[in-house]
Structures are given as structure tokens and as C-alpha cells.
N, C-alpha and C positions, 0 to 999 in steps of 0.2 A: 505494501500500500504505498504510495506516495504520500511525501511526508505533509500538510499541512496547514496555512497559521490558526485554524483550533489545536491541531494537536499540539504544539509551544504550547498555546493558553493552559491548557490540558494538564501538560506537563511541570509547566508552572503554577500552575496553583497547587499540584501535588506537592513541587517542592517550600510550600508554603507553611504547608499544615506543621506547626511546631509539634517538636518532641512533646510527647505523653498527650496528645488532644488525636484526634480524629478529622475527616468528615466521610459522607456518606458521596456516590459515583453521582448520585441526583444534586449533592451540590454544586459538583466539583462540574459538570456539566447541563443547567436545567433543562428539563423538558427530551433531554437526550444521555437520561445515564448509561445507556451502551454502548457509547460513542466514547467514553474515563476508561470506560474497562475496555476496552477495547485498543483505544490508546496503549494502555496500561499492558494491557498482553506481546503489542507489539516492539515498544522500545525495547532497544539496549542501551538505556541511559541510567546512570544509575541517581535512582528518584526513591522517596520510601514510600514506596506501593503497597507496604501492609500498614498507614494511616487510612487506605482508603476501603471503605465498609459498606458493607447493602442497607440498606433503606431501614431494613428490622434492625440491622447491629451483628446481625449472625455477617460470615466466616467468609469469603471466599475462596479462598486458599489454605483453611482450618488451622493444621495445630501448627503449622508454622507460622505461620501469621498470630494468633496467639499466642505462642511464648514472646514473639518479636514485643507484642504487644505490652505483653505484659513486664516484659524487663524495661519498658519507659514508664511505666503505672498505668496505666490504661486503664480506669475500674470495669469487672464487667459485672451481669450482674444475675442472679441461683441461677436462672436459663443457662447463661455459659454466653448469649452475647454483652456485646460493647453496651455498655452503659449505657447512649448517647444520649443521655438528659446532661451529665456530669462533662461527660468527656468531647463531644460535637464538639471544633470552633465557634465558636457564638458568632453570630453574623453584625456586621460593622454598622453601626448607626447610619441609616442615611442623613 
């Protein structure tokens, strides 16, 4: 897939996620969460991919992703999902 400007924008948003925080695929590309997943799947750039989770807090990459998030102190619910109420990067006020 040829690199497009929106791919660079997704990668920049992923790089901007601070350690110990997460964003959802939909946060990265509102209205097109699959685009964010595709960009992350196809990139060979060193980005903190593990900080991107599904909208329900579940993990696309399972135990490997969980270990990386736990090492950063990201909280999980009893159900084993990321606690988005406390770990999601807050939206900047307009």
C-alpha cells in the first residue's frame, strides 16, 4: 500500500500517546478505525502500537500487548480490558 498523508497523521498520533496512556483506533481516525489498524499493521516504523486498543478496551495483540501496557502502569478492569475511564488520553478542550 502506498504511503499517504493520512498514514503519516495516524503514525504521528500514535507517537504522541504518552507512556501509561492509551487511545482507541477510533480516537486516531474518527469514523474510520480500520484505517488506523491497517496503518499500524503495515508500518515498519518504531511506534508505540501497544498503546492503541479497541473501543471496548480489549486488546488486538493479546498477551504481548497486555505485558507492555502493564509495564507502563496502564490499569485494567476485572474483566481484563483496559480501564478507558482512567487510561484514555483526555481530549483537549476546544
